[in-house]
C-alpha positions in Angstrom: 108.9 96.9 123.9 108.2 93.9 122.7 104.8 92.8 123.6 103.7 96.2 123.1 104.9 96.3 119.3 103.6 92.7 118.6 102.1 93.1 114.9 101.7 96.9 114.9 102.9 97.5 111.3 104.4 100.9 111.8 106.6 100.0 114.9 108.1 103.7 115.9 104.9 105.4 115.6 102.5 103.4 117.3 98.6 103.7 118.5 96.5 101.4 120.5 93.3 101.6 117.9 94.1 100.0 114.9 92.5 96.9 112.3 95.2 94.7 110.2 93.3 93.9 106.7 95.6 90.6 106.3 93.8 88.2 105.1 90.9 87.1 102.4 89.9 89.2 100.3 88.2 89.3 96.5 90.7 89.3 93.7 90.8 89.4 89.7 92.8 89.6 87.1 92.3 92.1 84.1 95.0 91.1 81.4 92.7 93.3 78.6 92.7 96.2 81.3 88.9 96.7 80.9 88.4 97.3 84.9 88.2 100.8 84.9 85.8 101.1 81.7 83.7 98.7 83.1 83.5 100.1 86.6 84.8 97.2 88.7 85.5 100.1 91.3 81.9 100.1 92.0 81.9 96.4 93.0 82.0 95.0 96.4 83.1 91.4 95.5 84.3 88.7 93.8 84.3 85.0 93.2 87.9 85.0 93.2 90.0 85.4 96.4 93.8 85.7 97.9 95.1 86.2 100.8 96.7 88.9 101.6 99.7 90.4 101.6 100.9 87.7 99.4 100.7 88.2 95.9 99.2 85.4 93.4 102.6 84.7 92.3 103.2 83.0 95.7 101.6 80.0 96.9 100.6 81.3 100.1 98.3 83.6 98.5 96.2 81.0 97.4 96.7 81.1 94.0 100.6 80.5 92.6 100.6 81.2 89.3 103.6 83.0 88.1 102.9 84.1 84.8 102.8 87.9 84.4 99.4 89.9 84.5 99.9 93.1 84.6 97.0 94.6 86.3 95.4 92.6 89.4 92.1 94.0 91.2 91.3 93.7 95.2 88.3 93.9 97.1 87.5 93.9 100.8 84.5 95.1 103.1 85.4 97.0 106.2 83.6 97.3 109.3 84.2 99.9 112.0 84.5 97.9 115.2 85.7 98.6 118.6 89.0 99.5 117.5 87.1 103.1 115.6 86.7 106.2 117.8 83.5 107.7 117.2 83.8 111.1 114.8 87.7 110.2 114.5 89.5 110.3 111.0 90.2 106.8 109.2 93.5 105.9 108.1 94.0 103.6 105.5 97.8 102.2 105.2 99.6 100.2 102.6 102.8 98.9 103.8 103.9 98.2 100.2 101.9 97.4 97.1 104.1 96.9 93.6 103.9 99.2 91.6 101.3 101.9 90.7 98.1 101.5 93.0 94.6 103.1 92.8 92.2 103.2 95.8 88.3 103.4 95.7 86.0 103.5 99.0 82.8 103.0 98.2 83.1 103.5 94.6 84.9 107.0 94.8 88.5 107.3 93.9 90.5 108.7 96.8 93.7 108.8 95.1 96.8 106.9 93.6 100.1 106.2 94.0 103.8 104.7 92.5 106.6 103.0 93.6 106.7 99.2 94.9 108.7 99.7 98.3 107.6 102.2 100.7 104.7 103.4 102.7 101.6 105.5 102.0 98.2 106.3 103.3 95.0 108.0 102.8 92.7 109.7 105.0 89.0 108.8 104.7 87.4 111.1 107.2 84.7 110.7 109.3 83.0 107.3 109.4 79.3 106.5 110.8 79.6 103.9 114.2 79.5 100.5 113.4 79.2 101.4 109.3 81.1 99.1 106.4 82.9 100.5 103.9 84.0 99.3 100.5 87.7 98.8 99.5 88.7 98.8 96.5 92.6 98.5 95.2 93.8 98.4 91.3 97.7 97.4 91.1 99.0 97.7 87.9 102.3 96.6 87.1 105.0 96.1 84.5 108.3 94.5 83.1 109.8 98.2 82.4 113.6 98.2 83.0 113.0 101.9 84.1 111.0 101.2 87.2 112.3 99.9 90.4 112.5 96.5 90.4 115.2 94.9 92.5 115.4 91.4 91.8 112.3 90.7 89.6 112.5 89.5 86.2 111.9 91.7 83.3 111.6 88.6 81.1 109.3 85.8 80.9 111.3 83.5 82.0 113.7 83.6 85.5 117.4 83.6 84.7 120.5 84.3 86.5 119.8 86.2 89.8 116.2 87.1 88.7 113.4 85.8 89.9 109.8 85.6 89.4 107.9 88.8 89.5 106.1 90.4 92.6 102.7 91.6 91.5 100.0 94.0 93.4 99.7 94.3 97.4 102.9 92.6 99.2 103.2 94.1 102.3 100.6 94.6 105.3 97.2 96.9 104.8 96.1 98.5 107.9 93.4 100.9 109.3 93.9 102.9 112.4 91.7 105.7 114.0 93.5 109.2 114.4 91.4 112.4 116.0 90.9 115.7 114.6 94.7 116.8 115.6 97.5 113.7 115.0 101.0 113.3 114.8 102.0 112.4 111.3 105.7 112.1 111.7 108.4 111.7 113.7 112.3 112.0 113.4 114.7 110.9 116.3 118.2 111.8 115.7 120.9 110.4 118.7 124.0 112.5 119.8 125.9 110.6 122.4 128.3 112.9 123.2 126.1 115.2 124.1 123.6 113.1 125.9 120.5 114.0 123.8 117.8 112.7 121.4 116.7 115.5 119.0 113.0 114.7 118.0 111.1 116.4 114.9 107.7 115.9 115.2 105.0 116.6 112.9 100.9 116.8 112.7 98.2 116.8 110.8 94.5 118.1 110.8 94.1 121.0 113.0 97.1 122.9 114.3 95.3 125.5 116.7 96.7 125.9 120.2 98.8 122.3 120.6 101.2 121.2 122.8 102.8 118.2 123.0 104.7 115.9 126.0 107.2 114.0 125.6 108.6 111.4 127.9 111.6 109.4 127.4 112.0 106.2 129.9 114.3 103.3 129.8 113.5 100.0 131.3 110.3 101.8 133.2 111.9 104.6 134.5 111.3 107.8 133.8 114.6 109.7 132.5 113.0 112.9 131.6 110.0 114.7 130.5 109.8 118.1 128.5 106.5 120.1 127.0 106.8 122.2 124.0 104.4 124.2 121.7 104.5 123.5 118.2 104.3 126.0 115.3 102.8 125.5 112.1 102.3 121.4 112.5 105.9 121.3 114.1 107.7 121.0 117.2 112.0 120.3 117.1 112.6 119.4 120.8 116.2 118.5 122.1 116.4 116.2 125.5 118.9 115.6 127.4 118.8 111.8 128.6 122.0 111.7 130.5 121.1 109.5 133.9 123.8 107.9 135.8 121.0 105.1 136.8 120.7 103.9 133.6 123.9 103.5 132.9 127.6 104.4 134.7 128.5 106.5 132.0 124.7 108.4 131.8 123.9 106.9 128.1 123.2 103.1 127.5 124.3 102.7 124.1 122.9 100.9 121.3 125.6 97.9 119.7 124.8 94.7 118.4 126.9 93.1 121.9 124.2 95.2 124.0 121.1 96.5 121.5 119.6 99.1 124.9 116.6 100.4 123.5 115.0 103.8 125.1 110.9 104.4 125.4 109.5 107.2 124.3 105.7 108.5 124.7 104.2 111.2 123.2 100.7 113.2 124.3 99.4 116.0 121.9 97.3 118.6 124.1 95.1 121.4 122.7 94.6 123.4 126.0 95.5 121.2 128.2 93.3 118.0 126.9 94.9 115.0 125.5 93.9 114.5 122.0 97.0 112.1 120.6 98.9 109.5 122.0 102.1 108.0 120.5 104.8 105.5 121.7 108.3 104.8 119.7 111.5 103.7 120.7 115.4 104.9 120.0 118.7 103.7 120.4 121.6 106.0 121.6 124.7 105.0 118.7 126.5 106.9 116.8 127.9 105.5 113.4 130.7 107.5 111.4 134.1 107.8 109.1 137.3 108.6 110.5 140.1 108.3 108.0 139.9 104.7 107.0 138.2 103.1 109.8 133.9 102.7 110.3 133.4 103.5 113.9 130.1 102.8 116.1 130.3 104.9 118.9 133.6 105.9 118.8 135.2 102.6 118.4 136.5 100.6 115.5 133.8 98.3 113.7 134.6 95.2 112.0 131.7 94.4 110.0 130.6 90.3 109.1 128.0 90.8 107.3 125.6 88.5 104.8 123.8 89.3 102.2 120.0 88.9 102.3 117.7 89.0 99.8 114.7 88.6 101.7 112.9 85.5 99.7 110.5 83.0 101.3 109.6 79.8 99.6 106.2 79.9 99.7 105.7 83.5 100.2 108.2 85.3 97.9 109.3 88.4 99.3 106.7 89.0 102.0 107.3 87.2 105.3 105.1 84.8 107.0 105.3 86.8 110.0 107.3 88.1 112.9 108.5 84.0 113.2 109.9 83.8 109.6 111.6 87.3 110.8 113.1 86.1 113.9 114.1 82.4 112.4 116.0 84.4 110.0 117.7 86.9 112.5 118.4 83.8 115.1 120.3 82.2 112.0 122.5 84.9 110.6 123.7 86.0 114.3 124.6 81.6 115.0 126.1 81.4 112.2 128.6 84.5 113.6 127.1 87.2 111.4 126.9 91.0 112.9 125.1 92.5 110.1 123.7 91.7 106.9 123.6 93.5 103.7 119.5 93.3 102.6 120.0 93.1 99.2 117.6 95.0 96.4 114.8 95.3 98.4 113.3 97.3 101.2 112.5 94.9 103.7 108.9 94.5 106.0 109.7 97.1 108.9 109.0 94.8 111.2 112.1 93.4 110.1 113.9 96.7 111.2 112.5 96.3 114.4 113.7 92.9 115.1 117.2 94.1 114.4 117.2 96.9 116.8 115.9 94.3 119.6 118.1 91.4 118.7 121.1 94.1 118.0 121.7 93.0 113.8 123.6 96.0 111.7 121.9 96.2 108.6 123.1 98.0 105.4 119.4 99.5 103.7 119.9 99.3 99.8 117.5 100.5 97.1 116.1 98.1 94.5 117.3 98.7 91.0 116.3 100.2 87.8 118.0 98.4 84.9 117.5 101.2 82.0 118.6 105.2 82.4 116.4 107.5 81.3 115.4 110.8 82.7 111.8 109.0 83.9 113.5 106.4 85.6 116.3 109.2 87.7 112.7 110.7 88.8 110.6 108.0 90.4 114.2 106.3 91.9 115.0 110.0 93.8 110.8 110.4 95.0 111.4 106.5 95.8 114.5 106.2 97.5 114.0 109.4 99.6 110.8 107.9 101.0 112.6 104.7 102.2 115.3 106.7 103.6 112.6 109.0 105.4 110.5 105.8 106.4 113.6 103.7 108.0 115.7 106.6 109.4 114.9 106.0 113.2 115.6 102.7 113.2 119.4 102.0 115.0 120.2 99.0 113.3 120.5 100.6 110.0 124.3 102.2 109.8 124.5 102.6 105.5 122.7 103.5 102.8 123.2 101.7 99.7 121.1 103.7 96.7 123.1 101.7 94.0 124.3 98.0 93.1 127.5 97.4 90.4 126.3 99.8 88.1 122.8 98.2 87.3 121.1 101.1 85.5 124.1 103.0 85.0 125.9 100.9 83.0 127.9 103.5 81.5 129.0 105.5 85.0 132.5 104.4 84.3 132.7 106.8 81.5 129.7 108.4 81.1 129.5 112.4 82.9 125.7 112.6 82.8 125.4 109.4 85.0 128.4 109.8 86.9 126.8 113.0 88.1 123.3 110.9 89.2 125.2 109.3 91.6 126.7 112.2 93.2 123.3 113.7 93.1 121.8 110.3 95.1 125.0 110.7 97.6 124.4 114.3 98.2 120.3 113.9 97.8 120.7 111.0 101.1 123.3 113.2 102.8 120.8 116.1 103.0 118.2 113.7 104.9 120.9 112.2 106.7 124.3 113.5 107.1 125.6 110.8 109.5 125.0 107.5 107.9 128.0 106.1 105.7 126.4 106.4 102.1 128.2 103.8 99.4 126.7 104.8 95.8 127.3 102.0 93.9 128.2 98.8 95.5 130.7 97.1 94.3 133.0 98.9 91.5 133.2 102.3 89.5 132.4 104.3 92.5 132.3 108.0 92.2 131.7 109.7 95.5 131.2 107.1 98.2 132.0 107.0 102.2 132.7 103.3 101.8 134.8 101.6 99.1 133.3 98.0 98.3 134.7 95.6 96.1 133.0 92.4 95.0 135.2 89.4 93.9 133.9 85.5 93.6 137.1 84.5 93.6 137.2 80.1 94.5 140.5 80.1 96.0 141.8 82.0 99.0 145.1 82.4 98.6 144.5 83.8 95.1 142.0 85.8 97.1 144.8 87.2 99.3 147.7 87.6 97.1 145.6 89.6 94.9 144.3 91.8 96.8 147.9 92.2 98.6 149.9 92.2 95.9 147.9 94.8 93.6 146.7 96.4 96.8 148.0 100.2 94.9 146.9 99.0 92.0 143.2 97.9 92.9 142.6 101.4 94.7 144.1 103.3 91.9 141.1 102.0 89.6 144.6 100.7 87.8 143.6 96.9 88.4 140.5 96.1 86.1 138.5 92.9 87.4 135.0 91.7 88.2 133.8 92.0 84.4 136.6 94.1 83.3 135.3 97.0 85.7 137.4 98.8 88.3 137.4 100.0 91.8 136.4 103.5 90.3 134.9 105.4 87.7 137.0 107.9 85.1 138.0 111.0 87.2 137.5 109.9 90.5 140.3 107.8 93.0 140.6 106.6 96.1 140.2 109.1 99.0 141.4 106.8 101.9 138.0 105.7 102.8 137.3 102.2 104.6 137.6 99.4 102.4 134.7 96.4 102.5 134.7 93.3 100.5 130.9 93.1 100.1 130.5 90.7 98.0 132.2 87.3 98.0 131.6 83.6 97.8 128.7 82.6 96.4 129.3 78.6 97.0 126.9 76.5 95.3 126.2 74.0 97.4 123.4 71.6 95.8 120.8 69.2 98.2 119.9 66.4 97.0 116.8 67.2 94.3 118.1 70.6 93.7 119.4 71.9 90.7 120.7 75.8 90.3 123.5 77.5 89.8 126.2 79.9 92.2 129.3 81.2 91.6 132.6 79.3 90.4 132.6 75.7 90.7 129.5 73.7 92.9 130.9 71.6 95.8 129.5 68.0 97.0 130.1 67.6 100.5 130.0 69.4 103.8 133.5 69.5 103.6 134.6 70.3 100.2 132.2 73.3 101.0 133.9 74.3 104.4 137.1 74.0 103.0 136.5 76.8 100.3 134.4 79.0 103.1 137.0 79.0 105.2 139.9 79.3 102.5 138.2 82.5 101.4 136.6 84.0 104.4 140.0 83.5 106.2 141.9 85.4 103.3 139.8 88.5 103.4 139.5 88.9 107.5 143.7 88.7 106.9 143.6 92.1 104.8 145.1 94.6 107.1 143.7 97.1 105.2 140.0 95.8 104.8 137.2 96.7 107.7 134.8 94.3 106.7 133.0 91.8 104.5 129.3 90.6 103.1 129.7 86.4 102.2 126.7 85.6 99.3 124.4 84.7 100.5 122.0 83.8 103.4 119.8 81.5 101.9 119.2 79.7 98.4 116.4 81.5 96.4 114.4 80.0 93.5 116.9 78.6 91.1 119.9 80.4 92.7 121.7 77.6 95.4 124.4 79.5 97.4 122.8 79.7 100.4 124.1 79.0 103.7 120.6 78.1 104.5 118.3 76.2 102.1 114.7 78.1 100.7 113.0 76.1 104.1 116.0 77.9 106.5 117.7 74.4 107.0 121.5 74.3 107.5 123.4 72.8 104.8 126.5 72.6 107.5 127.0 72.6 111.4 126.4 76.8 112.0 129.1 76.2 114.8 131.9 75.5 112.1 130.7 78.6 110.1 130.4 80.8 113.6 134.1 79.2 114.4 135.6 80.6 111.0 133.9 84.0 111.3 134.7 85.1 114.7 138.1 83.2 114.2 141.1 85.2 115.4 143.8 86.4 112.3 146.2 88.4 114.8 146.0 90.7 112.1 143.3 93.3 111.6 143.5 95.9 114.4 140.5 95.9 116.6 140.8 92.2 117.3 138.1 92.0 119.8 135.4 92.6 117.1 136.0 89.5 115.9 
């Protein structure tokens, strides 16, 4: 599986014939917004170059200019190589472009897209053999607080925990060759109790007389094969994968300890002749809430998460290949964490693929907007649904977190309209994915939520333990105000017995030599001082019997924020074995001690 999916940008719907367009593109700033009026879309090249998918703000792009430029242009000539099958359609995919994108091919406007965090695609039709096309892309961005921007600053200079903006193409651009009838979407839903995988297959192009053959295998051994006829471009098929030669209980389950994955191949037929073939994979796992417990595959799960913002010193939000992603995943696991809260970012899908392979749990979070308007609500709903649909199939994703710390909904504590928005987002997410837990407003002022999460950067472990023991009832009733004078619940909402997780704590600022930045609370000056405080607050949280997980802030330093366990270069600040020992220490209190 790892070899098959190597470098493929869309790892859960893989075809053989594709072309990655990352690399050198022509590039230009358009600060006065004259490009369209002057017909820049008819150009085929530029005197300036940029390395895609790195944005101009990063040194990896070859430019490294951090000033705000609201409009940027890209040009690239692409020749149809051996990867393009004669007579097939040419698909052009953008994994992520921030924020409003317009595409021209050979001077003709093809389409427009709004949003910076999900994949979008265009069918460019049939191309001539060995022909060349001229691709032109215009991307406009703004400092509007209404658009989903996550940790991107909207002021001229970085401040607090907001960083240099990201403008333009920041994820891979690629092409693939597809036939006249092709598989366009695949949704996979496991049911471990029934030993089944439900497949929802959608096709595009010519829809007449299509059948799909679906083959599930495990480690090269065929488990089941079913064929069904498509109706109006769709096939829903339920496959039983019970097989005691695979596992003694009939199904190999996915978990952090045993990230077992099944392979799937789908062949599309017309009148007995194959017309398209894709490969994919899935994990059989179940995540659900029972009372105040979170269960993975029916067993209580204690989540040891770390906040991961996914920034790199030379490349900003864009990882420099799979090696960078694997380094982060391996660092996280070596520190004794079993998952990440991917914060204010929809990560490269290659990251989720490797989390599936390596067994790392993921909380998927929406980048926030910061000003509540009707337009912000509309765009958020569209873009969040795209994010949920795109990442639905990954077994590593176990929680959806649409909103963080009331960002963009600062009056949700008392405002009924903003409360209605959070309720709508919760139910909208559940319409697409009824199984995964949804935390609508992570940190405080919860309305409807499957998990109650609390943020607390208390420095002293004894005070932390005392607060959450002595004032437990007041905290869970919403009568206890902390965290900038905000309570756990918005007005009119109350605790309903949900699981409780401390989803942000720690944030210890530990500057390395030559650094200057900020973290939460007083800075520490030595590894001994750091470990003393880290142990104090972490063990305090672990010993709370009603808390079933935590998320430490954070994995790496990010620009002016120096509270990472790793530097921006991914070097450990303290010995990872000592951090791991604290994370995996047996406290003797939590009911599911084996998960520690």
